[in-house]
Every structure is written in C-alpha cells, then in structure tokens.
N, C-alpha and C positions, 0 to 999 in steps of 0.2 A: 491416498493414491501416491505410489512413488513410481515415477516414469524414467524410464530409459532414456539416457541421452544421446543425441545423434552422433554417431562416430565422426563425423567431420563436418566442415562448413566450407561451402564453395566460394572462392573470393576472386573469381577470374573475371566478374563482370566489366569492371572498369577496362579491361584489355579489348573488348569485344565492341563491334559495331554498334553505334547507339541504337539501332533497331532492335537489337536481341540483348536479353541477358539470359543468365544461366543459374539454374536452380538444381540441388539433388530432389529427387521425388521422394524418396525414403532413403533411411540411413543406409548408406552403403551401394546405393544404386546408381547406376551411370547417369550422367547430365543429361536434361534435355533442354532444346533452344526453345525459348518461349518469346514471341514477339514483345518490345518494349512496351510496357504501360504508360509511361511519362506523358504528362500533358503539361501545357504551359501555363494553365491557370485553372480553368473549371474542367471537370469530368463531362465529356460528352453523353455518358451514359444517362444523366438526368438533364432537367430543364432546370436551370437556376429560377427560383422564384424572382419575381419582381422586386427590385429595392432590397435584394438579400445576396450576401455574400456567399461564395460557391465551394465549400469543402465536404458537400454530400455527393455520393454516399461515403460514410466514413466508418472506420479508416480505410485507404485505399493507396493500392500502390501505384495510382495514377498521380499521385503527389509525393512520388519517389524519383530518383534518378539513378542509373547504375554507378557503382563505387565499389571498390577494392574493398569490401568490410566482409565480416562473416556472413550475413543475409544477401551480398550481391547489389545492395540496395543502400541509399541515403535519403532521408526524407527531403522533399524540395519544395515546401509549401511556397505559393508566391504571396509577397507581402499584401498584396493588393486583393487576394483571395480571403483574408482572414476576416473576422468580425470588426466593426468599427465602434468605438465607444461613443458616447454622447457628443463629444468634441471632435467625431470625425476622424481619431486616429486608429487607425489598424493596429491590430496584435501583432507585434514584429515576430515572426517565426525564427529568429536566428538561430536561438538554442535548441528549438525542436528541429531544426533542420541538422542540426550535428549528430541525430540520433540515426541508428541504421535500421530503424522500424518503429513499430506502433507498440503503444502500451500493452504488456501482457494479459491486462483484464479490460482493455478497449472495450468500450459500447459501440456496437454496431449500429449506425443511425442512417436511417433513409425515411423519406415520406412517401406512404402508399396512400393516395385519397380513398377515403370511404373502407378502410381495411375493418373487417370484424375477425377480433381475436377469436371468438366463440367459434364462429361460422368455419373460420380457416382451422381450427383445432390446434391452435397455438400454444405451446408451453406458457404456464403463468407462473408467479413467484409461488404461487400455493400446489402448483402440480407441475414440479419439474420433469417427473417422470414422463409427461406428455411429449417431451422433446425427442422420445425414443432413442436416445442416445444414452448408453450406461456409462457409469463411473470411468469404467475402464476404455471407453470409447468405442464400443460396438453400436453400430446402428441398428436398430432391430425393426425398422418399418420401411418399406420401399415408397410411402407417399407422404413422408413427413414434411410438412410445409417450409420448414426453417432447418438449413443444415450446415452448422460451422465446421467445415471439413479441412483437417490437419493433413496437408498435402505431403508434408514431409515424412508423416508416420503412417498415413493412410488410416486415421481415425475420427471420429467426430468429437465435438467438444460439446458435451451438454450446457443447455440454457435455460434462461426463462426471456420472456419479452412482455412489453407492456407499451400503451400508447403515452405519450408524454404528458401527464396530467398536470404539469405545470404550466402547459399552454392550453388557454381556455377556447382556442380557435380550433374547432374539430378539423379544420380543410388543410391548417398546416402542422397539425400535431406529428412528431416524429414518432416511427417505430423504433423503440429502443431494446435491443437485443443485448442481454448481459451473459456471458458466460459463467457458469457456478464454479468453474474450477480455471484457475489462469490458463491461458494460453501458454504452450511451451515456448520458452525463449529461444529466438534465432529461426524458429519454424516459418512456414509460409501457409496462410490459412486461406481458403476460397470460403465466399459467403453465397449460398445457394436459397434462393426463393421462388417457391413454385407452389401450385395447387393453392392459391390465394383466394378468398372469397370476400365480398364486400358485404355491408350491412342489410343488402336486400336479398342474401344468399345465392348472388350470381358470381360467377367465376370472373376473376380480375384479369383482364388480357396482358399479354406480354409489354413490357417498358417498351416505349417507341425506341429509346435508345439502345436497348438489348437485340431488336428488331433490326435496327440499323446495322449494327456491328455484325450479325450473323449474316446479313445480306450483303454486306461488303461495301455500305454507303455510308457509313460513319466517318466524320472529319475530326481529328486527324485519322488517317487510315491506319496507323501502325496502333492507335488505341482500339480501333474497331477489330484489328487483326489479333491483338491481345484477348479481348474477351471471346472471341470466337474460338481461339486455340483453348481456353479454359473450359468452354462446353465442350468441345471434340476432345477433348486430353485428359484434363484432371476429371471432368465430370463425366465422363462417357460411360458409366457404368449407372448413373443415376437415370429414372425416366423423366424426361424432360418435356412431356407433350404440352403441360401446362406451366412452362418456364416463365417466370416474372422478369428476373434480373439474376445475374451472377457477376462478381467481382473479386480481386483478392487483394491481402495485405499480409505484409511482413512483420512479424514479431522482433521487436528489439533483441540483439543478442545480449548475453548474461555478463559477459566478462568474468573477470577473476579465474582465468586459467593459468597465469603465471605471477610470480612475484617479483619479476624482473621487468615486464613488458606490460604498458597499460595503453589504453586508448580511450577517447573522450567519447566514442561513438556508441560505447555500452551502458548497462545499467550500473553494474558495481564497479568498474574501475576508479571512477573519482573518489568515492568513498573509500576503496582499498588503497590507493595511492596516497591518500592523506594520513591513513593510519600509518602504513610503512614510513612515509617521511618523517611524521611525528616521533613514532619511537625510535627510529633510527637518530635524530638529532639529541635526544636526551640520553640514549644508550641504555644501561643499567641503572642510572640514577632514578630517583622517585622524583615527582613535579616539586615545586617549590609551593609553599603555603604558609597561609598567615591564620591565626585564629583570631578571631572577631569576638565572639563572646561565648562564656559557658554558663548555663543558667539551668535550673530545675524548676520544671514547669509543670505542676501535677504528678503526674507518675513517670515522667519522662525528665531524662538528662538530655539537654540539647546543645550540641556545639555547633558553631556557626563559623563561616570564614570565606576565605577565597584562595584560590590554587592558580597556578600560571599552566597555560597550555600553549603550544606552538601554534601560529597564527597562520590562517591562509586568507583572511578576509583583508581587504584594502581600507586605508585611511580611518583605522580605529583610532577611537581617542585615546590619548596617553594617561588622562587624569581618571582615578577611579570613583567614580560618582554613584553607582550601583549599590544594589544590596549587599551587603557585608562587606564592603569596602572593595567591590567588583568592578570589572568593566562594564560600561553601558553598550553592549554589542549591538543595539539598536541604530547606535552611531557608525556603525562599521558599514563599507561599502561592499560592492560584490566579490566575487572571488579572485583571488590574484592567480593567474594563469600563465604557463608557459607557451612556447611558439606552437605548441599542437593541441592548445585549449585544456591542458589538463591541470588541474590545481597544483599550484607552486608555493611552496613552505615559505613565508617570509623569512629573511636571514635573521638569526637571532644567535646570541653568544652569552654565557654563563659568566657572571662577573666573580672575581676573587674576593677573599675574606671568609669573615665568619658567617655571615648571613648571606650567601652568595643568591642573585637574581637572575634572570634570563632578560636581555633585551629583547624589545619588539615582539614581546608575548602580552596575550590578554591574561585577564583574572577571571577565573569564572567564578560564581557564587557556591557556596554549599552548606547543606546544614544536615547534621546527623543526629538521630533519636536514637536513644538506647535505656535499658532499664538505670533506675539510679544505683543500683548496686548489682554485683556479679553475683546472680542467683545460684547457690548452692555449689559455688565454686566454679561454675561453668561458665563462660564467657558467651556473650551473644552470637548468633548467626547472622552475618552481615548480608545486607543485599541493596543494590542500586534502588533508588524509586523514581521512576517517571511519572510527573505530573499529568494533569488533565488540559482540556481545551485552553489555551492561552492563560494558562494558571502560570503558578512559579513555584520554587523549590521548598518554600513553607508549607506546601500542602501536605509534605510528609509528617510535619507536626500536628501533636492535637488528635483529632478523630480519625483521620485517615489512615494511621498505621498505630494508633493506639493499643490495638489487641495485638498486633504483631509485637510491640514492645513488652506487653503484658506475657507474651508467649516466649520472652528472651531472644529477641530478634532486634537487631540493631539496622534503621533505614538510613541512609543518605541521598539526598538529592542535589541536583543543580538544576537552572533552568534548562528547558528545551531551545535553545537559541533559535531564532526565527519563529517560533511557535509560543512564546510566553506572553505574557502579561506586559513585558517591557517592549514587545513589538508589535503592538495594535497599531500604530501609526505607519509600520512598515506595511501590515495586513492592508489596512484600509486603503493606501495608495495602491496596491495591487488590485483591489476589486474595482477601482476606478479606472486603472489602466494597465491590463493584464500584461502589457509588454515588460513590466518589471518585475513579473512574480518570478524570474531567475534568482533574483536577490534573496527573497525568502526562503529559496531550495539551498542557496551557497549558506545561508547562514543555517540551516538544519543541518548540513554536512560539517559545518564546524561543531556544532552542538553533538555530533557522534564522537569527534574527536573529545571533547570535553568530557563525556561520559566516561569514555575508556581510560583517562587519565585520572579520574576520580577512581576508578576501579583500581587502579594500581596503587594509590595511595592507600587503598583498604587491602590491597593483596601483600602488599610489599612489608616486609619488616623493617624497614628504613623508613615507611612512611607515616600514618597516622599511629601505628604501634609505639612510635618512639615519643609521641607526647604526652605530658601528663594530663590533658584535657580527657583523652582516651585511655588514662590508667585508674586503677583504684590500687593506691599503694604502688606495689612494683609489678601488679599483674595489668595486662591488657584486657579491655571490657569486651573485646569481640574476638572472634576467631580468626587469626590472619592468613590470608591465602583462600579464603572460602567464599569471596565474594559471588553473589548471583544478582539476578536482574528481577525486578518486579516493576511493572508500570499498570496503570489503569486508564482506560479511555484513551486520550490522545497518547498516553504513556504507553498502552498497549498496543496503538496503532503504528507509533515509530519504535516502539521497543522491540518488535521481532527484527526491525530492519537493523537496528544498531548490533543487535546479538548475532544475526547472522554474519557481519563483519567482524565482529570483536574476538581478541584471543584472550581477555580477561574475565570470561565467565563461560560456565558450559549449561547452566539452567537458566531458563525465563518463565516467570509466570507472568501471564497477559490477561488482565482482567477486562471484560468488555472491550474486547478490542475488535478491529476488522480490518480493512484494506479498500483501497480504491476512493480517496476522497472524491475525486470528481465526477466519477460514475456511479457509485452506489452510496455514499455517504452524506454527501450534503444536501440534496433533494429531501432525504429521507430523516434528517433530523431537525428536531425543534430548535436546535442551537442556530441553524441557518439562518432562521428568519431575520435576525438582526442585522446579519451581515448580509442578505439578499436585498435589505433596504438601502445597501450602498451599491451591490453589485448590478441589480435589477434596472435603476433608473440609468446606470451607467451604458448597460449593454441592453435597450428595453426589448429587442426582437428575441422571441423565445428560442428560437432554433439558434440566434448567435450566443444566447446563454449557455445552452448544451456544448455548442462548440469550442466557447471559449473556455468551459471547465474540461473538457478533453485536450484542449491544447495545454491547459496547465497540469493535468495529470501527466503528461508527457515527461515533464520536468519532475514533478512532485513524486513520481515512482521512485526517483533516487533518495526521497527523504521519509518514505513510509513502507509499510510491509509490502506492498504490491511489488515493487522493483525486487524482493530479496527473497520471497516466500519459498521459491522453488529451491533455494540454497540452504533454508534455515536447519532441518532436520534430515537433510540428505544432500547430495552433490555438494558438498561443501567448497568453497573457494580455497584457491592455491593457499598456504599458510594457515589455515583456519580449520576447526574442528566443527562436526555437527553439533547443534545444540539439541537438549532436551526442553520440551514446550507443555505448560500446562495452561489450558485456555479456558477461563470461565466467561460463560454467556448466560445472560439474563433474559427471560421470554419477554417479547414486547417490548425490548429497550425503546425510549425514547429518543435515544441521541446518538447510539451506535446502531445501526439496524441488524437484526439478526442475519439477514443475506448476507452482509458484508462479512460479520465474523464468520459465517459457515463457508464462504467461497475461500477464505483465507484458510479455514481449518481443514478444508479438502486439497487445497494445493499443498501443505504441508503433511499429508498423509494421516492426517488426525484419527485415532480411535475414539469412540465416545461411550459413556456411562449409558447402559440400557437396563431397565426400559427407560426412555427417554422423557416421555410425558403422559399425564393424566387429566384430560380434558376437565373431567368432575372433580377436581381436587379441590376445588373452592366451592363446590355447590352449582350452580347456574354453569352447564357447559360453555367454554368458550365457541365464537363463532369463526368462520372463516379460516380455520387452522389449515396448515399444509396437509395434504395427503399424506405424504411420508415426512415426518418431523425429521431433520438434518439430513435429507435426502443424500444418499451415496454412503454415507459414512459407516463403518462397521464397530461392532462392539469390542471393547477392550477387555483384556483379563488384567483387572486391577491388583490382581496378585504379583503381576509382573512389572516391569521398569519399561514403561512404552515410550519410544522417542517423541511422539506428540499425543496429546490427549486433550479431548473437549468434555466439558459437564455443563448441561443445561440446568439452570436453576428457575423455578416456576415460583413467583411471587403473586400469582392470581390476576396477573395483568391482562387486559383484553388484547387480542391480536391486533398488530398495527395495520395501517392501511396496506392493500394488496397490491398498490401502485407506488409511484415515486412522490407520495406526499409523506409529509410528517405527522405523527400521531398526536396533533395538538386539539384539546378540548377534552370535555368530561368524559366523553365517550368511551377513552382509552385509558381512563383510570389513572392512578398515580405512576410516574416514572419509577422503573425498579433499577435504573441505571447504577446509582450508588449504594445498593442493597448488597448485603452480604458480607462487607468489609468486617463486620463486627460479629458474624456468625461463627458460634465457636467450632462448628463441623468444617466451615471452610479453613479457618485459621489453623486447625489440626493438619488440613490438607497441604496449605501452603508450607507450614514449618516443615512438615515430614517430607514433601518434594524437595524443598531446597536442601535438605539435609541428606536425602537418601537417593533421591530420583523416582520413588514410589509415591503415587497417590491413593491414599488409602480410602476404601470405600466406607463413606459414612453416611451413605443413602439407602444401604442394604439391598434388597429385592425389589425396590419402588423406584420411581423417579426421584429426583432432588427436588424438595420442596421447602421453600424457606418461610419466614415470618417477613409479612410485608414491614417495610421500613427498617429491618435489622440490618 
C-alpha cells in the first residue's frame, strides 16, 4: 500500500496557551483547537495498579507536551512513571523524550479485566479481516469493537489483538493491539474501544476514568476536557453507546525532508546527518583499507581486512584488537552530539605520505567471498551481506553464501555494530538496565555508516578494484559500481533501514526479515528465551516488561526497519532514491515471526506471489492457519519489475502460536528460519533480481514449496 503524505505539519503548538494544542484533522484541513492532554505523571483515564508504574494506556498523548515540532508534541514521560528494575532504578526516558511522537508500529496496551476476545469479536492474528478495516483504511462495520483511527487522514488502521500470554496472571494481562501496517509518521491516532464483552458474555461498562472525563469531574480538568473533546469531535461519527475508553497519541515524524536541516526529534534525521557528514568529510576519496589475509577455502576465495570509517561514537579505543585487525567498537561510548542533540562527527584529518590514514577514525572489519576464478570471463556480481542475530561478518563465508559464490556472486560483510557477537556485554548491560539502551542504538547507527563505506569500496574504481587481492591478473574479479544489499534475519531486519538511507545501492534482498523488535519480534522468537533469562529477573513485573520493550522500541526504531519502512520503496528521503526490495518469508519461522515480516511488507507496499499457500502440500493439513494468508497483499506480475515483492516459502512447518509466545517444542516442528539459502530456485531469483530488478517465477502456477532443510 502506497500512502499519500500529508501536505503540511502544524508546528504552532509551542506558541499557544499550555491548555491547548493545535492539529490538522486532515491534509489541507483548517486547524482545530484541542485541550492539552498532558499530565504530570500518571494518566487519570486508568487506575494505576498497586505497586506498578503508570504508563497505561500506551501510547498516549497524556505523556507528551506542546512543542514546536512537526507533530506539535514532544514526548514528556516522567522519570518516576517508568518501570523500575530489581535494583529500584527507573528506566531513564531522557532519549525517548527527545521524540515528537511514538513508534510507527506502537503496540496499543491497556488492561481490560475479564475481557473475552472471542465474545467481543476482536480481530486476532489469524483473522485480521475481523478488524473490519481494509488495507486502504476503509472501516466496513459500524460496531467493530476496536478502532485505530488516523485522525489526520480520516482512515482506520487494520490491526490484530491478543491478551499478553507472557503474563500468567489473568487479572493483569494486557490487551495488546498491533497495527498490521505502520501508522503514518507524523499523524495523530485515536484509539477507540467499545462494545467489549467479558468472559461471561456480559457487556463491559465504560471505564470509570472515561465517565469522569465525560462528566467533567476528572482531575486534572484539562485531561478530562481533552478526552471529552476526542469523543465529541474526532469520534462524533461513531456509535458510542457502549463506549469503554478513547484516547489519542501522535506518531513520531519521519524527518528526511531536507539535506541541510536536521532534527533530533524525528526518526531518520540522525542517520541521515551521519551519512552526509561522513561522505562530506572524505569527499570523492575512497575509504582507507588494509588487507589482513587472502585465502582459498573450499570453493571460495576469501579476502579479509579492515577499513576506516568516520566516527560518531565517543571514547573509542585507539588500538586495533578485534577481528581482522579492526577496532573493538564495543569499547566505544555513546554518540558524540552537537548542541541540538544531533550526531556530530569526531574531528578527523588525512595524513600525508604514500600510505595516508585518517586520524580519529575507527577501523571496521570486512570479509569478502567470491569465486576462485573469473567464470567465463564474467566478473562476479557484488553484494553487501548482513549477518544474523548477534553474529559477525564471517557468516558470509562458507555455507551461508556458498551457493551465491557458485552462481558467480561476491559477498562482502562487516559486523553490525551494536548488534554483533562483539556487543554481547553491551546488550546484557541494557537488559539489566534499559536506561543504557541508547548506547546500543548509537552503535547501530555507526554500523549504518560502516556498511555504506564498505559499499563505496566496492563501487569505486579506486577502491577494492585497485588491489591485487581482488584481481585475477589485470582483471577485476567483480563488477565495479554494481553493489547491492543482501541480509538475512537480523541482516534483513536492519537491512531495510540502512537501505532506505543509503546512496550506495538500489536493490536489497531481505531474507526472513521483519520489523518492531520490541512489539512483535522478541516475545515470538525462540531466540528471546536466553535474553529473557536476563531481562525478566531485572524487570519481574509482566506489565513492566512490555512497557520496557516499548520504551526501547522508541529508540530502536532508528536502528531497524520499522523506523524507515515508509520511505524504503516510496517517499524517499531528500538526497536518496527509492529502493527495490525482494522479501523472502518462510512459513512458521521460529525466529522472526511471520506477522512481523508481513507488517513490514504491507508498509513498503509489497506485492506477493500467488497462489500463496497449500495447506495440504505436506500431507496432513496444518492447523490454526490464517483465514487469509498474507492478508491485505495483492498479486504481483512477476513479468514486471516490482518496487517491492514478497514470496512465502513453505517447508511443511506447523503454524506457530497464534499469540505472543514462541514456537518452542516439538509441536512446532523444525525451524525453517535458515532454509532456502541453498535452494537452486531461490539462488536464481536472488541473482536475477540483483542483476536486473526482476524476480523470475520459479514456483509456476502453485505456491512456493521447498525441501525441508535445504
């Protein structure tokens, strides 16, 4: 789905009385004055449970203040309102409070005692159509119990909901409402809950806080006036006889509108200003690099080394003690920032002489794998390679890319700074005290710069192409200037993000990707269990665990697909071109949930291969299948070059849990997450897409069915 951007944003809120703020109710509409929703700490709409901190309902403009930003708001969460860890330390919301809104994939959360999803006819993960909201945002029911209403565009946002299965206490379980396509950045969203029914099939009465707001008895009065205004204005066309609650929140603005002016309040500007500062520093030169080793391993020629990258992190070590003589960036500190809170390049100068190097820059590792000889005189097609969860650059060597090498491709990888094996201690520290998570994200953004500089070494005729390690005689072993991107798992989750801001490649293959670590991925991944073993004892309350992940996601958006999806294949940022994307999804994935991959696919406007799925393909029909597989996506014409394309591969894996639990145990079969990387049909598609932008149809007139384990 390609969505039209708003024509303008209203930024006058900071100039008004603190009792009011201004929003545009639709693109081009005249402004309407709304009572200010801000509260000092807890939202009076709900009663804070005993012994629990108070950020419910979430997300919520009650936890914002008026500001001169594109949304007219600035997040303003009180330090004492956030979850505390086992050491009684609150999560510090300093960096979340720099945002002018909440995540574009925010999970809407509230506790509704005794709620029955079935009796209330609430859409679930296997029946998104029950949301009665089309992919284009048309509401088709007058009685639908949950509405995510985009006030800016006057459209609904389709969703699925669940009760938090991570919480064994039925009295405290949160209702989790997930948008199945990202909210449009910069818009304002109303949450409407009505016609709710409990487990005894009895109507649930209006929330006491909502009644107080409508009766004019809520304290503070401004908060009550705001909620009443929403009901009487935003939601005046809805039937509210059985209203439970309504509130609103603003979605963080996108950024990327200018190549000269940046802000720390939005999603993309920090990464974009880092890109621009880094390339401005080096000009037309290529990064300085050093070869560490050249070896033939099996069928691959492997060249490893390190290269210099302009640095934005503080306190980086000067000695090169990490892989391939590179900098141990896990030893670096947080982001170096300017007076406005934006990333600021560390001062650096190029030395003189026959082998000049840059001062004050890190050395990032790299490894490139390619055929041992130029096949038939045709150089290899080059691609960057993004590794999986907390792995490292060497994943590209051996089995992961071996079929790509056999098909005359070159893969070059570097570590995902902030999310590599080298960062395990950094990650562990954050899990015990989420106040430090900003450092992880700062490192991720440095990693984005690293990948773009590695791409320049591939693209420039003055880069790797000049080195004997990349030549056979006088001929370069790869096609100079033809770099693409290919990432799997974490490499797919972060790969769409770096692709959206990059000027170095135009096509990206994202294998088993997704978005929204905090809201969709972690609880549903078998990988999370070992990290939850650290996180859960630090934050033992189940509600706090969900709130902590949502607070983390507000920063994590800048390091993964969720924060950039809207601008990946359309609406590109200033100075950047839209990319072509090929998504490979494996049904029943144990590590990256299908619901996450498909939310990302809908947001970037992906078309799909049809027919999608055959439940009887492996004999016994699968249970708990979605009513509509890949809901909301339309069939692609694979004879054409599509801006975004997704293909679902079936290896016979059972359907994963339909709530926020991981598919752990024998009932869910073997994990197909790593399947397909050696499938001849997929390799053909990957090679052709990288070379031409076309994804050939290797599945014919049926769904895509693979050999388990391939």
